[in-house]
N, C-alpha and C positions, 0 to 999 in steps of 0.2 A: 261709408266713404269712401272714397281712391286713396292710395299710398301714395304720397308725393315727394318730391323731391326738389333741391334748388339749386342757384348760380347766382354765383357774384361775375360781373364783364362790363363790357366797355363796348360804344357803338361811335365812330367817326358824325359827324354831325355838322350843318353846312360853312363852316365856320373852319375844319380840322381837326378842332375841339374832342376831346376825347367826354363821352358823358359814360359814367357810372349809372348801370341797373341791378336790378334783385330782380330775378326769375325765379317762380313758382310753376310746378306743372306734377301732373297726373306721372306716373310713373308707366305706367301702361298709357301710350299712348293711342288717341281718340279721335272721332271730327267735329268736338264740342266747340271747339273755337279757340281764338286765343282777345284775352283782354287787356287796353293798356290800363293801367292806376296809374293815379296822377295824382298825386299830394298833394297836403294842406298848405299851406308858406311858411309848415314845420321845417320842409325836405323831406327825404327819405329815413323815417324813424319808422320803431318798431310795429308803431297801428299801423303804417302804411304794409311795411311788412308779411304782418295778422291776416289784413283786407288779401294779399297775392297767396297766402296760404291756405284762408276760407275759400277763396274760388278752384284752387288748385283740390281742394279736396270734392269739389262739387265736379271735377271732369275738364278746368277748361285751366290754359297757362297762360300764367299771369306777369306781366312784366313792367315793372316801375322804376323809373329814371330818377337819377338824381340830376335835378334841374340844377342844385347849387355846385355841380363838378367843376367847373372851372379853376388852375390852378391859385387864382387871385381869388377867387371869394370860397373854396373851400376853406378855408380856416377861420374863416370873418364869418358863415352863413349857418354857424352852428347849430339844432337845436336851442341849445342854451343860450349862445348870442341871441338867436330869432325872439326866446322870451323875455330876456333880459329889455329887448329895443321894445317889443309892441307892448306887452303887459299894462304900460304906465300908458301907451295911448290907450288902451280898450277898457282903462281903468276911467276916462273919462265919458261921460252923457255924451248918445250918438250923435246928437246934434253939434256937437264941440270938437271932433275927433276931425275936421275937414277944416278948423278955423285953424289956422296961419300962427295967429298970434298963440293960444292956448299950444298950439302942438312946439313952438318955438320956446314958450317956458318952460315946456318940460324938456327940450333938448338942451338948454342953457344947464342943466342936471345930469343929465347923462354921460355917460363915458364915449367916447370916441370910436371905441366898436356899433354903439348901440346909434352913436348920427349917421355912420356910414350907413347900416343898413336901410334908419329910419327914410334917409335921405335915398336910396335906391328902391324900395321897395313901395314907398308914399309917394314921394314926392318924384321919384323915378318911375314908375308903377306899370304907363304904358310902353315903353321902354323894354324893360325887362321881360314884360311879359307880352312883347312882341316875337322876343330873341327865342322866347321858351317856346312858344308857337313852332320857332324854326326848326328847332332841338324834337318838341315830340314829331313834325312831320319829318326829318331823319331816322326819325324813333320807327313811325311807322312803315317808312320805305325797309329797314332796319327787319322787323319785324313779321309784318306779309308778305315774303318774296312769293307767296303760294300763293294763287290767286283764286286758289279754291279753300281756303280758308275764311273762317267766317272771322267776323273781326267785330268786337267790342272798344268800348271804353266805359272808365268810370272814373269822375273826381269830385272831391273835398273839397268846401268854400274856393281857396286861392284856385283850385285843381277841376274845382267841378267850371268856375270859369273857363277856362282853360279847354276842356275838356268838352265846352257846348261850343266852342270857336274854332275849334280846328273837326269840330263832327260837323260846318258848313264849308271846309275845305278838303276835309278829303272822308271818302266813303267809310263809313261805318254800317251794319248790320240793325246794331243794337246800341245808343249810348245812353247812360243814367248818370245823373247831373246832382247831388249830393246840396244844393243849398248854394246854387255858383251864381255869376252874374249873367245878365242876358249877353251873346255875341255885340261884339261893339259899334258892326252898323245892326241895328235889328233886325233891318230889312236882308243880311244874313239868312235867317229862318228859310226862307226861299229855298235855299240852296242845300237844309237838312235832304239826304238822299235815303236816310237810316229811320229805324226806330228810336224815339226821345223817350225819354221815363224822366221827370222833374220833380224833386223831392223837395220839401223846402220846412222849415224852420216856422211855426205862427207867429213869436216872435223875435223876428230879424229884420227890422225896418228897412235898413241899409239893400239888402238882397233885395227882400218884396215889394217895395217901390218902384223896382221895375217889373211886376207882374202884370197890371193892367197895359202897357206895352207889349210884353210878348204876350198877353192872351188875343190882345189885337191881333198881331204879328199871325200866330197860327192862323184865327180864323180868316185873315187872309189869304194864307198860302197854302193852308191846310197839308201839314205833315202831320207823318205816323208820330202823331205828341200824346202822351198822357203823364198824370201830375198829379201829385198828393201831399198835403199840408198838414202839420202834426199842430195844430193848438195846444197852446201849453208850452209849447217847446222853446230852445234859443238854439243859434246858430250853433255848427258844433255837434248836432246833439249825437252822432251815432258816435262820435269818439266815445270809447269807454278808459281812456286813459285822463280825458278833460275835464274840467269842472261841470260842462253844459251837458254832459252824458245822459240820455234819458231809455231808459233799461227799455220800457214797455217801445215808444216810439225805435228805438236802435231796431230791437229786436222783429220789430212789421214789416219795417221798409228792407230789412235785408229779404224776410219773404220775399219781400213784392220785388226785391232787385231778383233774386233769383226765379219766382216767376218769369221775370221779364227776360232772364237772360235765356231761360228754357225754352220761350216759345220764338224768340229772333234767333240766337247763335244751337240751340240745338231741336228745333222743332219739336218740341213738344204741344 
């Protein structure tokens, strides 16, 4: 494997804000391509940085933004605060997680930070994700100044949905979607230009409820699309720091991810 280096920096986004990023790349430059890594709801965690490092060891340049970089969010949207806010929500049965009364009852006992986070991420989800997409478009322009660079993206959970959406808005040669939501409009599947690999957990009712519509759109518009579903696994099974980690599925999906990138980014 390649020896790697890493750095942190900032890039300007659409509204003039500075967005932090983490970059890991092989010391010896090559033409393997660059991959944008989009985090789970927890932000730019050590898990995300390790994904960048693993990709760099395979010869890719991997860059991950902190989509909570704005001054008014940096102190609020820490991994610890996000965990405190979202853990009670996810302790509810799946069918109650969007029940306003159940959420309201939980929030009545929550801290002010948790109330702000839940209000933004759950009740304001569409708005914040639209802004994140704009931040990712700015990162795309920042990262891919060289038109000859092969372009990849990978996203997990919330980041998987963002990766899917931005793949309908910008050209990527290879997109890997780990248990992410469908594009906002399923008809956007028609806009996919590169290859897409969707990876799903068998026991993930919220995300998997969208798979029939996705498959229908894939059949209709015929993008270069492949899919793997891992029976008996749960949402976030790839994250080795989480409670849903599934070693065998994580190892197999990573092997398939590297094969996918090898084909479309390296031409192997």
